[in-house]
C-alpha positions in Angstrom: 40.6 -81.6 10.9 42.1 -81.2 14.3 40.2 -79.6 17.2 42.1 -78.2 20.2 40.3 -76.6 23.0 41.5 -74.9 26.3 38.6 -72.9 27.6 37.7 -70.8 24.6 41.0 -71.2 22.8 39.6 -73.2 19.9 41.5 -74.2 16.8 39.9 -75.8 13.8 42.4 -77.1 11.2 41.6 -77.7 7.5 44.0 -78.7 4.8 45.5 -75.2 4.3 43.6 -72.8 6.6 43.2 -72.6 10.3 40.3 -71.1 12.2 40.5 -69.6 15.7 38.7 -66.9 17.6 40.3 -63.5 17.2 42.1 -61.9 20.2 43.2 -58.3 20.9 46.7 -59.3 19.6 45.2 -59.7 16.1 44.2 -56.0 15.9 46.8 -54.8 13.5 46.3 -57.7 11.1 42.6 -57.4 11.2 42.7 -53.6 10.7 45.0 -53.8 7.7 42.9 -56.4 5.9 39.7 -54.6 6.7 41.0 -51.2 5.4 42.5 -52.7 2.3 39.2 -54.5 1.5 36.9 -51.5 2.4 35.4 -51.2 -1.2 35.3 -55.0 -1.6 33.2 -55.6 1.5 31.1 -52.4 1.7 28.3 -53.6 -0.7 27.7 -56.9 1.2 27.6 -55.9 4.9 24.9 -54.4 7.2 25.2 -50.7 7.6 25.8 -51.0 11.4 29.0 -52.9 10.8 32.3 -51.0 10.6 32.1 -48.8 7.5 34.4 -45.8 8.2 38.2 -46.3 8.0 38.7 -44.3 11.2 36.4 -46.7 13.1 38.4 -49.7 11.8 41.5 -48.1 13.3 40.0 -48.0 16.8 41.8 -50.6 18.9 39.4 -50.2 21.8 36.5 -51.0 19.5 38.2 -54.2 18.3 39.1 -55.3 21.9 35.4 -54.8 22.9 34.4 -56.8 19.8 36.6 -59.7 20.9 35.2 -59.5 24.4 31.6 -59.6 23.1 32.3 -62.5 20.8 33.9 -64.4 23.7 30.8 -63.8 25.7 28.6 -65.1 22.9 30.8 -68.3 22.8 30.4 -68.7 26.5 26.7 -68.4 26.2 26.6 -70.7 23.2 24.7 -68.2 21.1 27.5 -67.7 18.4 30.9 -69.0 17.4 33.3 -66.6 15.6 36.6 -67.4 14.0 39.4 -65.7 12.1 40.6 -67.5 9.0 44.4 -67.9 8.8 46.6 -69.0 6.0 50.2 -69.9 7.1 49.5 -67.8 10.3 48.4 -64.8 8.2 44.9 -63.4 8.8 42.8 -63.5 5.7 39.1 -63.3 6.7 36.4 -64.3 9.1 33.7 -66.9 9.4 31.0 -67.3 12.1 28.0 -69.2 13.3 25.5 -66.7 14.7 21.9 -66.7 15.9 22.2 -70.2 17.4 18.8 -71.3 18.7 18.5 -74.6 20.6 15.3 -76.3 21.7 13.3 -77.7 18.9 15.2 -75.6 16.3 18.9 -76.5 16.9 20.1 -74.2 14.1 22.4 -71.4 13.3 23.4 -68.9 10.5 26.8 -68.9 8.9 28.5 -65.7 7.5 31.9 -65.2 6.1 34.2 -62.8 4.3 37.7 -63.1 2.8 40.5 -60.8 1.6 39.9 -60.0 -2.0 43.6 -61.0 -2.7 42.8 -64.5 -1.5 39.4 -65.0 -3.1 39.0 -67.7 -5.7 41.5 -70.2 -4.2 39.0 -72.3 -2.3 40.0 -71.1 1.1 36.4 -70.1 2.1 34.8 -73.4 1.0 37.5 -75.1 3.0 36.7 -73.0 6.1 33.0 -73.6 5.6 33.5 -77.4 5.6 35.5 -77.1 8.8 32.6 -75.1 10.3 30.1 -77.8 9.2 32.2 -80.5 10.9 32.5 -78.4 14.1 28.8 -77.5 14.1 27.4 -80.9 13.5 29.9 -83.1 15.3 30.9 -80.8 18.3 28.0 -78.4 18.8 25.4 -81.0 17.7 23.4 -78.5 15.7 20.8 -79.8 13.3 20.8 -77.2 10.5 23.0 -74.4 9.2 21.9 -71.7 6.8 23.9 -69.3 4.6 22.0 -66.3 3.2 23.5 -64.6 0.1 22.4 -61.5 -1.9 21.7 -63.0 -5.4 24.1 -60.6 -7.2 27.0 -61.5 -4.9 28.6 -63.9 -7.3 31.8 -64.4 -5.3 29.8 -65.6 -2.2 27.6 -67.7 -4.3 30.6 -69.5 -5.9 31.5 -70.7 -2.4 28.2 -72.5 -1.8 28.2 -73.7 -5.5 31.6 -75.3 -5.1 30.2 -77.3 -2.2 27.0 -78.0 -4.1 24.8 -76.8 -1.1 21.1 -77.0 -1.4 19.3 -73.8 -2.2 16.0 -73.4 -0.4 14.8 -70.4 -2.4 14.5 -66.7 -2.3 13.6 -64.7 0.8 12.4 -61.3 -0.2 13.7 -58.2 1.7 15.4 -60.6 4.1 18.3 -58.6 5.6 19.5 -55.0 5.7 22.6 -54.7 3.6 24.4 -51.4 3.4 21.2 -49.5 4.3 18.9 -51.4 1.9 16.6 -54.4 2.7 17.9 -57.0 0.2 16.5 -60.2 -1.1 18.6 -63.2 -0.2 19.0 -66.8 -1.5 18.9 -69.2 1.4 21.3 -72.2 1.2 21.3 -74.8 4.0 22.7 -78.1 5.2 21.2 -80.4 7.8 23.1 -82.9 9.9 21.4 -85.7 7.9 22.9 -84.3 4.7 26.3 -83.9 6.5 26.2 -87.6 7.5 25.7 -88.5 3.8 28.3 -86.1 2.4 30.9 -85.8 5.2 33.3 -88.4 3.8 33.3 -86.8 0.4 33.5 -83.2 1.8 36.3 -84.1 4.3 38.4 -85.8 1.6 37.9 -83.0 -0.8 38.5 -80.0 1.5 40.0 -81.0 4.8 42.5 -83.8 4.2 
């Protein structure tokens, strides 16, 4: 994986996918993918996220979203990336709720275009995020929370053989309902043991 940084212009390179923060110039690509995946994504996202197609077509909202995420990266509270395949936008992955101090942890979330699901692009992006988080941000732990019936998202963590810490009841609001979530996690100690294997399998 190659990391390039100029201010907040950050590029994480995997074997096939590239990750970088979204910019206002990505609006049309983001809008088209979000609209075409409306039904695919609706059951798995918080109600306050974009749900109406007319909101997804609001360029001003998208530009404000990019600005807010740049501010979060400046503060070190979150890192957000678009997932690109041959320069084509296909999804997003982020590290949010970063807490320093004695905790040194963050939460990872992701989504991908339904037409690209099942090809290993999301696990590849997730391994790139692990490498960045543990080796560049010096976090100690990352957590991924998944609604148990979300088989597509569970396949991502199962492909990477991530450790499941158990079920958290009524953990997050998803589409207006407080849903149970399975909590998967990796620590930097686990990364040190597995990074050679994961890098060779997914990044090189």
